[in-house]
PAKOLKOL-782107 format. One line per 8 residues: number of its first residue (from 1); for each residue x, y, z of C-alpha. Coordinates in Angstrom, 1 decimal. Example, Ala and Ser with C-alpha at 12.3 -4.5 7.8 and 13.67 -1.06 7.14 Angstrom:
BEGIN
1) 12.3 -4.5 7.8 | 13.7 -1.1 7.1
//
This chain:
BEGIN
1) 0.0 0.0 0.0 | 1.4 3.4 -1.0 | 2.1 6.0 1.6 | 1.5 9.5 0.1 | 2.0 12.8 1.9 | 0.6 16.1 0.7 | 2.4 19.1 2.3 | 0.9 22.5 2.0
9) 2.5 25.6 3.5 | 0.3 27.8 5.6 | -0.2 31.3 4.1 | 3.2 31.0 2.5 | 3.9 34.5 1.1 | 2.3 36.2 4.1 | 4.1 33.9 6.6 | 7.5 34.7 5.0
17) 6.8 38.4 5.3 | 5.9 38.0 9.0 | 9.1 36.0 9.5 | 11.3 38.5 7.7 | 9.6 41.4 9.5 | 8.9 40.4 13.2 | 6.9 43.6 13.6 | 4.2 42.1 11.3
25) 3.7 39.0 13.5 | 0.1 38.8 14.7 | -0.9 41.5 12.3 | -3.3 41.1 9.2 | -0.7 40.9 6.4 | -2.1 41.1 2.8 | 0.3 40.3 -0.1 | -0.5 41.5 -3.6
33) 0.1 45.3 -3.7 | -1.1 48.6 -2.5 | -4.7 48.8 -1.1 | -6.0 51.1 -3.8 | -4.3 49.3 -6.8 | -6.1 47.3 -9.4 | -4.5 43.9 -8.6 | -5.8 41.0 -6.4
41) -4.7 39.4 -3.2 | -2.0 36.8 -3.7 | -2.3 35.5 -0.2 | -3.0 36.8 3.3 | -2.2 35.9 6.9 | -4.8 34.1 9.0 | -5.2 37.3 11.0 | -6.5 39.0 7.8
49) -8.8 36.0 6.9 | -10.8 36.7 10.1 | -12.0 39.9 8.3 | -13.1 37.9 5.2 | -10.0 38.6 3.1 | -9.0 35.7 0.8 | -6.8 35.0 -2.2 | -7.9 36.4 -5.6
57) -10.0 39.1 -3.9 | -9.6 42.5 -5.4 | -7.2 44.6 -3.3 | -9.7 47.4 -3.0 | -12.2 45.0 -1.5 | -9.6 43.7 0.9 | -8.9 47.2 2.0 | -12.6 47.8 2.6
65) -12.9 44.7 4.7 | -9.6 45.2 6.5 | -8.6 48.9 6.4 | -5.9 48.4 9.1 | -4.2 45.6 7.1 | -0.6 45.7 6.2 | -0.5 45.6 2.4 | 2.7 44.4 0.8
73) 4.0 43.8 -2.8 | 4.8 40.3 -4.0 | 8.5 39.5 -3.6 | 8.6 36.5 -5.9 | 12.3 36.1 -5.9 | 12.3 35.8 -2.1 | 9.4 33.3 -2.1 | 11.2 31.2 -4.7
81) 14.4 31.3 -2.6 | 12.5 29.9 0.4 | 10.7 27.4 -1.8 | 14.0 26.0 -3.0 | 15.0 25.5 0.6 | 11.7 23.8 1.3 | 12.0 21.4 -1.6 | 15.5 20.5 -0.5
89) 14.1 19.4 2.9 | 11.4 17.3 1.3 | 13.9 15.5 -1.0 | 16.0 14.6 2.0 | 13.3 12.0 2.8 | 12.4 10.7 -0.6 | 13.3 11.4 -4.3 | 9.7 11.0 -5.2
97) 8.6 14.7 -4.7 | 6.1 16.2 -7.0 | 5.9 20.0 -6.5 | 2.5 21.5 -7.4 | 3.5 25.1 -6.8 | 6.2 26.9 -4.8 | 4.5 26.0 -1.5 | 3.0 22.6 -1.9
105) 4.0 19.1 -3.0 | 3.2 15.4 -3.0 | 5.7 12.9 -1.5 | 5.6 9.2 -2.0 | 7.4 7.9 1.2 | 6.5 4.2 0.7 | 10.1 3.2 0.1 | 11.4 5.6 2.8
113) 9.7 3.9 5.8 | 12.6 1.5 6.3 | 15.0 4.4 6.7 | 12.9 6.9 8.6 | 10.0 5.0 10.1 | 6.3 5.1 9.4 | 4.8 7.8 7.1 | 3.4 9.7 10.1
121) 6.8 9.9 11.7 | 8.3 11.1 8.4 | 5.7 13.8 8.1 | 6.3 15.0 11.6 | 10.1 15.1 11.0 | 9.5 17.2 7.9 | 7.1 19.7 9.7 | 9.6 20.1 12.6
129) 12.5 20.8 10.2 | 10.4 23.3 8.3 | 9.6 25.1 11.5 | 13.1 25.0 12.9 | 15.1 25.8 9.7 | 12.6 28.0 7.8 | 10.6 29.5 10.7 | 7.4 28.5 8.9
137) 4.4 26.2 9.5 | 2.9 23.6 7.2 | -0.2 21.4 7.0 | 0.0 17.7 5.9 | -2.3 15.0 4.8 | -1.2 11.3 4.8 | -3.2 8.8 2.8 | -2.9 5.8 0.4
145) -3.3 8.1 -2.6 | -2.8 11.7 -3.8 | -6.5 12.7 -3.8 | -7.1 11.7 -0.2 | -3.8 13.2 0.9 | -4.7 16.5 -0.7 | -8.2 16.6 0.8 | -6.8 15.7 4.2
153) -4.1 18.4 4.3 | -6.8 21.1 3.8 | -9.1 20.1 6.6 | -7.4 21.5 9.7 | -5.2 24.4 8.4 | -3.1 26.0 9.8 | -0.7 23.4 11.2 | -3.1 20.6 10.2
161) -2.1 17.0 10.5 | -4.6 14.4 9.2 | -4.0 10.7 8.5 | -6.4 8.6 6.4 | -5.6 4.9 6.8 | -6.3 2.2 4.3 | -9.9 1.0 4.7 | -11.1 4.3 6.0
169) -11.4 6.0 2.6 | -15.1 6.0 2.3 | -15.9 6.9 5.9 | -13.4 9.7 5.8 | -14.9 11.3 2.6 | -18.6 10.6 3.4 | -19.4 13.7 5.6 | -17.5 16.1 3.4
177) -19.3 18.4 0.9 | -19.4 17.4 -2.7 | -17.3 20.5 -3.6 | -14.3 18.8 -2.1 | -14.2 16.5 -5.1 | -11.7 17.5 -7.8 | -13.6 18.7 -10.9 | -16.7 19.8 -9.0
185) -17.1 23.5 -9.8 | -20.2 25.7 -9.3 | -22.0 24.3 -12.3 | -21.4 20.6 -11.5 | -22.2 21.3 -7.9 | -25.5 22.8 -8.8 | -26.4 19.8 -11.0 | -25.4 17.3 -8.2
193) -27.5 19.2 -5.7 | -30.5 19.1 -8.1 | -30.0 15.3 -7.8 | -30.3 15.6 -4.0 | -26.5 15.1 -3.5 | -25.1 17.4 -0.8 | -22.2 15.3 0.6 | -19.7 12.9 -0.9
201) -21.5 10.2 1.1 | -24.6 10.9 -0.8 | -22.7 10.5 -4.1 | -21.2 7.2 -2.8 | -24.7 5.7 -2.8 | -25.4 6.4 -6.4 | -24.2 4.1 -9.2 | -21.5 5.0 -11.7
209) -24.0 4.4 -14.5 | -26.5 6.9 -13.1 | -23.9 9.6 -12.6 | -22.5 9.1 -16.1 | -26.1 9.3 -17.6 | -26.9 12.5 -15.7 | -23.7 14.5 -15.8 | -21.7 12.9 -18.6
217) -18.3 11.3 -18.8 | -17.0 13.1 -15.7 | -19.5 11.0 -13.7 | -17.2 8.0 -13.8 | -14.3 10.0 -12.4 | -16.4 11.6 -9.7 | -17.7 8.2 -8.7 | -14.2 6.8 -8.3
225) -13.0 9.8 -6.3 | -16.1 9.6 -4.0 | -15.0 6.0 -3.2 | -11.4 7.2 -2.5 | -9.9 5.6 -5.6 | -7.0 7.4 -7.2 | -4.2 5.4 -8.9 | -2.0 8.3 -10.1
233) 1.7 8.0 -9.2 | 3.8 10.8 -7.7 | 5.7 12.3 -10.6 | 9.0 13.8 -9.3 | 10.2 15.4 -12.6 | 7.2 17.4 -13.7 | 8.5 19.4 -16.7 | 8.2 23.2 -16.6
241) 6.0 24.1 -19.6 | 6.4 27.8 -19.6 | 7.7 30.8 -17.7 | 5.6 34.0 -17.7 | 4.6 37.1 -15.8 | 1.6 39.5 -16.2 | 0.5 42.6 -14.4 | -2.7 44.5 -14.0
249) -1.9 48.2 -14.4 | -2.7 50.7 -11.6 | -4.9 52.5 -14.1 | -6.0 51.9 -17.7 | -3.7 53.8 -20.0 | -2.8 54.4 -23.7 | 0.5 56.1 -22.8 | 2.8 54.2 -25.2
257) 6.0 55.2 -23.5 | 4.7 53.9 -20.2 | 3.4 50.7 -21.7 | 6.8 50.0 -23.3 | 8.5 50.4 -19.9 | 6.0 48.0 -18.3 | 6.6 45.5 -21.1 | 10.3 45.8 -20.8
265) 10.1 45.2 -17.0 | 8.0 42.0 -17.6 | 10.4 40.7 -20.2 | 13.3 41.3 -17.7 | 11.5 39.4 -15.0 | 10.7 36.4 -17.3 | 14.3 36.3 -18.6 | 15.7 36.4 -15.1
273) 13.6 33.4 -14.1 | 14.6 31.5 -17.2 | 18.3 32.0 -16.4 | 17.8 31.0 -12.8 | 16.3 27.7 -13.9 | 18.9 27.1 -16.6 | 16.3 27.3 -19.4 | 15.9 28.9 -22.8
281) 12.7 29.2 -24.8 | 11.6 29.5 -28.4 | 8.0 30.6 -28.2 | 7.1 34.1 -27.1 | 3.5 34.9 -26.2 | 2.1 38.3 -25.6 | -1.2 39.0 -23.7 | -3.0 42.3 -23.7
289) -6.3 43.2 -22.1 | -7.9 46.5 -22.8 | -10.2 48.8 -20.8 | -13.3 46.9 -22.2 | -11.8 43.6 -20.9 | -11.2 42.4 -24.5 | -8.1 40.2 -24.4 | -5.8 39.4 -27.3
297) -3.1 36.7 -27.2 | -0.4 36.6 -29.9 | 2.6 34.3 -30.2 | 5.6 33.7 -32.4 | 8.4 31.1 -32.6 | 12.0 32.2 -32.6 | 14.7 30.6 -34.8 | 17.0 30.4 -31.8
305) 15.8 29.8 -28.2 | 16.7 32.6 -25.8 | 16.8 33.7 -22.1 | 17.7 37.3 -22.8 | 15.2 40.1 -22.2 | 16.5 42.0 -25.1 | 15.3 39.3 -27.5 | 12.1 38.7 -25.6
313) 11.2 42.4 -25.5 | 12.0 43.0 -29.2 | 9.7 40.1 -30.1 | 6.9 41.0 -27.7 | 7.1 44.7 -28.7 | 6.8 43.7 -32.4 | 3.7 41.6 -31.6 | 2.2 44.5 -29.7
321) 2.8 47.0 -32.5 | 1.3 44.6 -35.1 | -1.9 44.5 -33.0 | -2.0 48.3 -32.5 | -1.7 48.2 -28.7 | -2.8 51.4 -27.0 | -5.5 52.1 -29.5 | -7.7 51.5 -26.5
329) -6.4 52.1 -22.9 | -4.7 48.9 -21.7 | -5.6 47.2 -18.4 | -3.3 44.2 -18.3 | -0.1 43.1 -20.1 | 1.5 39.6 -19.9 | 4.6 37.9 -21.4 | 5.2 34.1 -21.5
337) 8.1 32.1 -22.9 | 7.5 28.4 -23.7 | 9.0 25.8 -25.9 | 11.6 25.4 -23.2 | 14.9 23.4 -23.1 | 18.0 23.4 -21.0 | 20.2 26.3 -21.8 | 23.3 24.1 -22.4
345) 21.7 22.3 -25.3 | 21.7 23.4 -28.9 | 24.3 25.3 -31.0 | 24.0 29.0 -31.7 | 24.2 29.9 -35.4 | 27.7 31.3 -36.4 | 26.4 34.6 -37.6 | 25.1 35.6 -34.2
353) 27.6 33.6 -32.1 | 29.6 36.7 -30.9 | 26.4 38.6 -30.1 | 25.1 35.7 -28.1 | 28.5 35.5 -26.2 | 28.4 39.2 -25.5 | 24.9 39.0 -24.1 | 25.7 35.9 -22.1
361) 28.7 37.6 -20.5 | 26.7 40.7 -19.8 | 23.8 38.8 -18.1 | 26.1 36.6 -16.1 | 27.6 39.7 -14.6 | 24.3 41.4 -13.9 | 22.8 38.2 -12.4 | 25.7 37.9 -10.0
369) 25.2 41.4 -8.8 | 21.5 40.9 -8.3 | 22.0 37.6 -6.6 | 24.3 39.2 -4.1 | 22.8 42.6 -3.6 | 19.1 42.2 -4.6 | 17.0 42.8 -7.7 | 17.2 46.6 -7.5
377) 21.0 46.7 -7.1 | 21.3 47.4 -10.8 | 18.6 48.5 -13.1 | 18.0 49.8 -16.6 | 17.6 53.6 -16.6 | 14.5 53.3 -18.7 | 12.8 51.2 -15.9 | 13.1 54.2 -13.6
385) 10.7 56.2 -15.8 | 7.4 56.9 -14.1 | 4.1 57.3 -15.7
//
């Protein structure tokens, strides 16, 4: 029988801010931006959640509900640094670690029990190390499969610790609402409730055939999950598909100079993340949303993969010009690089070999400075231009 742990950090971004700034401890911390900006809450501390603040809530609404909250910008480079340390701890106990995001992961510890003891002991060792070495708390679920472990880890946050033993799958799930099942969104939930199904236990009593007949092919999957059946393995080497970044502007604008500065900043952030992960990409995708919430997405494929913001910006800017950006005030801009491969593969064409070498040396120097002194230690003068 497999032993799967799902570990989910508690209010990860906000907890890091409280750890890095002791004066924020016990305070309602809201990460995402300024209270009157156009963005949304990335995450918030449990002190802020008491006031009804939650992830993906508009920052202005969060400020209305919690006017005394401490609003902070997203420090993604800092969170990624802590995430790397977290994943290193997890891999000390098993090579079978499947990160789902920077703050949660599945672990298959079936083969680790001989070394470290039962799965529960391994989970407690991990939680204790996270608290001691990172100064953060985590919630865990332990179960025979991924679905049950994920549900379990979410039940008693923060600092939750829930174990589902083999043979207890159905009784564990039965009292939970049907919305705990993967794939049950508002529309499916409404259809299930029309059938008189409120809890997973209600769904367990219905046949697979009936569910498939009434809600389609997804009925079979929902029936299996309701019975606690999930045979998916933990996949430790989930391939990165793309690297991207987008921003909702503080105010809609058609100021071309300002939009170009924003676009350059996005390209620089994406390129920095690519180089940190040792990746280059061939497909550049631009996303623009205007004041009427109309969104265009355009992409193009490069002859030579890149991790340089100069190339990414030149390509994204061309796509923007071809689509007459700024004709209407712009609300959101995003840039994504995909078609990824390791940066040490492939051969640069001879006619751009020297240019590639010069850019590589330049960025190696800039990256070393930023790694040591912070992201703002050295910046392009153009990025200092304000609207």
